[in-house]
C-alpha positions as CSV (number, residue, x, y, z in Angstrom):
1,M,-11.2,244.3,22.9
2,K,-8.5,243.5,20.4
3,T,-5.5,245.1,22.5
4,V,-7.2,243.4,25.5
5,C,-6.8,240.1,24.1
6,K,-3.6,240.6,22.4
7,S,-2.6,241.7,26.1
8,L,-4.1,238.5,27.4
9,A,-2.3,236.5,24.7
10,T,0.7,238.1,25.9
11,L,0.6,237.4,29.5
12,L,-0.3,233.8,28.7
13,V,3.0,233.5,26.5
14,V,4.8,235.1,28.9
15,S,3.3,232.9,31.9
16,S,4.3,229.9,30.1
17,L,7.7,230.9,29.3
18,V,8.2,231.7,33.1
19,I,6.8,228.5,34.1
20,N,9.1,226.8,31.6
21,T,12.2,228.7,32.7
22,S,11.0,228.2,36.9
23,G,11.1,224.4,35.7
24,A,14.7,224.9,34.0
25,L,15.8,226.7,36.9
26,A,14.4,224.4,39.3
27,E,16.9,221.7,37.8
28,E,19.8,224.0,38.5
29,D,18.9,225.0,41.8
30,W,21.1,222.2,43.3
31,R,24.3,223.9,42.6
32,T,23.3,226.5,45.1
33,S,22.6,225.0,48.9
34,K,19.7,226.6,50.9
35,W,22.1,226.5,54.0
36,G,24.4,229.3,51.9
37,E,26.9,229.9,49.5
38,E,29.7,228.6,51.9
39,D,28.0,225.7,53.5
40,T,29.9,222.4,53.1
41,I,28.0,219.8,55.1
42,G,24.7,219.6,53.4
43,A,22.1,217.7,55.3
44,A,24.4,217.2,58.3
45,N,22.8,220.9,59.0
46,Y,19.3,218.7,60.2
47,L,21.8,217.5,63.1
48,S,21.1,219.0,66.4
49,P,21.5,218.9,70.3
50,D,17.4,217.8,70.5
51,K,18.1,214.9,67.4
52,V,20.6,213.6,69.7
53,L,18.4,213.8,72.7
54,K,15.4,212.3,71.2
55,A,18.0,209.3,69.7
56,S,19.1,208.7,73.2
57,K,15.7,208.0,74.6
58,L,15.5,205.2,71.8
59,I,17.8,203.2,74.1
60,K,16.1,200.5,76.0
61,E,18.6,197.8,76.5
62,G,22.0,199.4,76.3
63,K,22.9,196.8,73.4
64,T,25.3,197.9,70.8
65,Y,25.4,196.9,67.4
66,S,28.9,197.3,65.1
67,L,27.8,198.5,61.4
68,G,31.2,198.2,59.7
69,V,32.8,195.0,58.5
70,E,35.8,193.5,58.9
71,L,38.1,194.9,56.5
72,N,41.1,192.7,54.8
73,R,43.2,191.4,51.7
74,D,40.1,189.6,50.5
75,F,37.2,191.5,51.0
76,P,35.5,192.6,47.8
77,A,36.0,196.3,46.6
78,Y,35.3,198.4,44.0
79,G,36.6,198.3,40.7
80,S,40.8,198.4,40.9
81,R,40.5,199.3,44.8
82,F,42.7,197.5,47.3
83,F,43.8,196.9,50.7
84,D,47.0,195.7,52.4
85,I,48.6,196.1,56.2
86,T,52.0,195.4,57.1
87,V,53.2,195.1,60.4
88,M,56.7,195.4,61.7
89,E,58.6,195.5,64.7
90,P,60.0,198.7,63.9
91,R,63.4,198.7,66.4
92,A,66.3,197.4,64.6
93,G,66.7,193.9,64.7
94,G,63.6,193.8,67.2
95,Q,66.1,194.0,70.1
96,A,64.1,194.7,73.4
97,V,65.0,198.3,74.9
98,G,66.1,199.7,78.9
99,P,66.0,197.9,81.5
100,T,61.7,196.6,80.9
101,K,63.0,195.0,78.2
102,L,60.4,197.1,75.8
103,T,59.3,195.8,72.9
104,S,56.7,196.9,70.2
105,T,55.0,196.8,66.9
106,D,53.7,199.3,64.6
107,D,51.7,199.0,61.7
108,V,51.5,200.7,57.7
109,L,48.3,200.8,55.9
110,H,48.2,200.6,51.8
111,T,44.9,201.1,51.0
112,W,41.8,203.2,49.0
113,L,40.1,205.1,51.7
114,G,36.5,203.9,49.8
115,I,36.7,200.0,51.0
116,G,34.9,198.2,53.1
117,S,32.5,200.1,55.1
118,Q,32.8,203.6,54.4
119,I,31.5,207.2,54.3
120,D,31.4,209.0,50.5
121,G,32.0,212.4,50.9
122,F,30.5,215.5,48.9
123,G,34.2,215.5,46.8
124,H,33.4,211.6,45.6
125,I,30.8,212.9,43.1
126,G,29.7,215.7,40.4
127,V,27.6,216.7,37.8
128,D,29.9,217.5,34.7
129,H,33.2,218.3,37.3
130,T,30.7,220.5,39.6
131,H,30.1,218.9,43.3
132,Y,27.7,219.7,46.1
133,N,27.0,223.5,46.6
134,G,28.4,224.8,42.9
135,H,31.8,223.6,44.0
136,K,33.9,222.9,40.5
137,A,36.4,220.1,40.7
138,Q,39.1,222.4,39.4
139,D,38.8,224.9,42.5
140,I,38.8,221.6,45.1
141,I,40.5,218.9,44.0
142,A,44.2,218.3,44.2
143,V,46.4,215.1,44.2
144,D,47.6,216.0,47.7
145,G,44.0,216.1,49.3
146,L,40.6,217.8,48.4
147,K,40.9,222.1,49.0
148,K,37.3,221.8,50.1
149,L,34.4,219.0,51.0
150,G,36.9,216.9,52.8
151,V,35.8,214.4,55.5
152,E,37.6,215.9,57.6
153,G,34.7,218.6,57.6
154,I,31.8,216.2,58.7
155,P,30.4,216.6,62.3
156,P,30.0,213.8,64.5
157,I,26.6,212.2,63.4
158,V,24.5,211.2,66.2
159,T,20.9,211.1,65.5
160,R,17.7,208.5,65.0
161,G,18.9,205.4,62.7
162,I,16.0,203.8,60.8
163,L,16.5,200.2,59.7
164,L,14.1,199.3,56.8
165,D,14.5,195.5,55.9
166,M,13.9,195.3,52.4
167,T,14.3,191.3,52.6
168,A,11.1,191.2,55.0
169,Y,9.2,193.4,52.5
170,F,10.2,191.5,49.5
171,E,9.6,188.1,51.3
172,Q,12.9,187.1,50.1
173,E,16.0,186.0,51.8
174,M,18.4,188.2,49.7
175,L,17.1,190.6,47.0
176,E,18.5,189.9,43.2
177,E,20.8,191.5,41.2
178,G,19.0,194.5,39.4
179,Q,15.9,194.7,42.1
180,A,15.4,198.0,43.0
181,F,13.4,199.5,45.5
182,N,11.8,203.4,45.1
183,S,9.3,206.0,47.0
184,K,6.5,203.8,46.7
185,E,8.2,200.6,48.6
186,I,10.3,202.7,51.2
187,K,6.9,204.1,52.3
188,A,5.4,200.7,52.3
189,A,8.2,198.8,53.9
190,A,8.5,202.0,56.5
191,K,4.7,201.6,57.0
192,A,5.1,197.6,57.8
193,Q,7.5,198.0,60.4
194,G,5.1,200.9,61.8
195,I,7.6,203.7,61.3
196,S,8.1,207.1,59.9
197,I,11.1,208.9,58.3
198,T,11.6,212.2,59.6
199,E,14.3,215.1,59.5
200,G,17.6,214.5,60.3
201,D,17.5,210.5,60.2
202,V,19.7,208.1,58.8
203,V,18.3,205.7,56.8
204,L,20.0,202.3,56.3
205,F,18.5,199.3,54.0
206,H,18.9,195.8,54.6
207,T,18.5,193.6,51.6
208,G,21.0,190.4,52.4
209,W,23.5,191.2,49.7
210,L,26.4,191.2,52.2
211,S,26.0,187.7,52.8
212,L,27.7,187.0,49.7
213,V,31.0,188.2,50.8
214,G,33.3,185.0,51.0
215,E,30.7,183.2,49.8
216,D,30.6,184.2,46.2
217,N,32.8,187.7,46.0
218,E,32.7,187.7,42.0
219,R,28.4,187.7,42.3
220,F,28.7,190.4,45.4
221,G,31.0,192.8,43.1
222,K,29.5,192.6,39.5
223,A,25.9,194.3,40.3
224,Q,23.5,194.8,43.4
225,P,19.9,195.2,44.4
226,G,19.5,198.9,45.6
227,L,17.8,202.2,45.8
228,G,16.7,203.8,43.0
229,V,16.7,206.8,41.7
230,D,13.0,208.4,42.7
231,G,13.8,206.9,46.2
232,A,16.7,208.8,46.2
233,R,15.2,212.2,45.6
234,Y,12.3,210.7,48.1
235,L,14.9,210.3,51.0
236,A,16.0,213.7,50.1
237,D,13.1,215.8,50.5
238,Q,12.8,213.8,53.9
239,G,15.6,215.3,55.1
240,V,17.7,212.7,56.0
241,V,21.3,213.0,56.7
242,A,23.0,210.0,55.1
243,V,21.7,207.0,53.4
244,G,22.9,203.3,53.1
245,A,22.8,199.7,52.5
246,D,24.5,196.4,52.9
247,T,25.9,196.8,49.6
248,W,28.6,197.9,48.1
249,G,27.2,200.8,46.5
250,L,23.9,201.6,47.7
251,E,22.2,202.0,44.2
252,V,20.7,199.5,42.0
253,I,22.9,198.0,39.5
254,P,22.1,197.3,36.6
255,F,21.0,200.8,36.8
256,E,17.3,201.6,36.0
257,E,16.1,202.3,32.4
258,G,16.5,206.0,31.7
259,S,18.6,206.6,34.5
260,G,22.3,207.9,34.5
261,V,25.6,206.3,35.6
262,F,25.6,206.1,39.5
263,E,22.8,209.0,39.1
264,V,21.7,207.9,42.6
265,H,25.4,208.7,43.9
266,Q,25.0,212.4,41.7
267,T,21.4,212.7,43.5
268,L,22.1,212.4,47.1
269,L,25.7,213.3,47.0
270,A,26.0,216.5,44.6
271,K,22.4,217.7,44.4
272,N,21.2,217.3,48.3
273,G,24.1,217.0,50.1
274,V,23.2,213.8,51.5
275,Y,25.9,211.7,53.0
276,I,26.3,207.4,51.8
277,L,27.2,204.8,53.5
278,E,28.4,201.5,51.9
279,N,28.6,197.7,53.2
280,M,26.7,198.4,56.7
281,N,26.7,195.5,58.4
282,T,22.9,195.3,59.1
283,A,22.7,191.3,59.6
284,E,22.1,191.4,63.2
285,L,19.8,194.3,63.7
286,A,17.5,192.6,60.8
287,E,17.9,189.6,62.9
288,D,16.8,191.1,66.1
289,R,14.1,193.1,64.4
290,V,15.5,196.7,65.7
291,H,13.8,199.2,63.2
292,E,15.1,202.4,65.4
293,F,18.2,202.9,66.9
294,M,20.6,205.8,68.1
295,F,23.2,206.3,65.3
296,V,26.6,207.2,66.3
297,L,29.7,208.1,64.0
298,G,32.5,209.8,64.2
299,Q,34.7,209.1,61.2
300,P,38.7,209.3,61.0
301,K,39.6,213.1,59.8
302,V,41.9,212.5,57.3
303,K,42.5,216.4,55.6
304,G,41.3,216.1,52.2
305,A,39.9,212.6,52.2
306,V,37.3,211.9,49.5
307,Q,35.7,209.0,51.3
308,M,36.6,207.3,54.5
309,I,36.8,203.8,56.1
310,I,34.3,203.9,58.7
311,N,32.5,201.3,61.5
312,P,29.2,203.4,63.1
313,I,27.5,201.9,66.0
314,A,24.0,201.2,66.1
315,I,22.5,201.5,70.2
316,R,18.7,200.1,70.7
């Protein structure tokens, strides 16, 4: 009997260790993608011809919405990022050429790619120098471009788009700095709009924050309302391809108590392979109460780029 009890006690201890170990391993599982060790596109694996066809059935009017903002020298940017454009007549002296007196202009762009409306790729954010699917920074980052996880590898994102109007949910014209929304609020807002979040969707949030641009750029860039860590985990669990908002950084700032620096970015990009869309122009969609639409994005394929300036299109 003593032997049986001793064996049972040992089994319970071992079981406890296994459970604890499993929990620890679960936290590390993000370093290996469920799509295989060679995967570089993350949640874009949820995209399919079937999703495109289903999204196309959402088009009832053929009305299009530009989700990108106008980018200029005055648009507020994160940190020290800047934008500058130079236009010139490249021919000597601007002289007309040939019998038809050809003249021309060209332009040169001097800018960060993570500015204005943008998509964050998986090379942007890591956890202690480890990026999506366990890629080490030392193996993929080079000054002349990423060796892996560059935005050129992101496939066309054509799928069902969802707009969750958080101003309507909170009954505010514009959300405030530090105002977070998580799984509870996301579920409630979706239910209020009569929609559900499904695998392969792109989810956008309207907070009204973008209305500050040109009115109070300093306030716009200092802090923001946004997605919390719990909300990011929830959306990743639903199998969404990308998450975006009409804010410069998607997640709530100041950061939630107990969370890390840009932990929402880490949760989506590094741990779950979900793309982030920033400075999305959602105002017109919200005004027209468009909650479902066909989302279309084909970003410039600049090899080795970490982020990219974009102008996605919503079609209703």
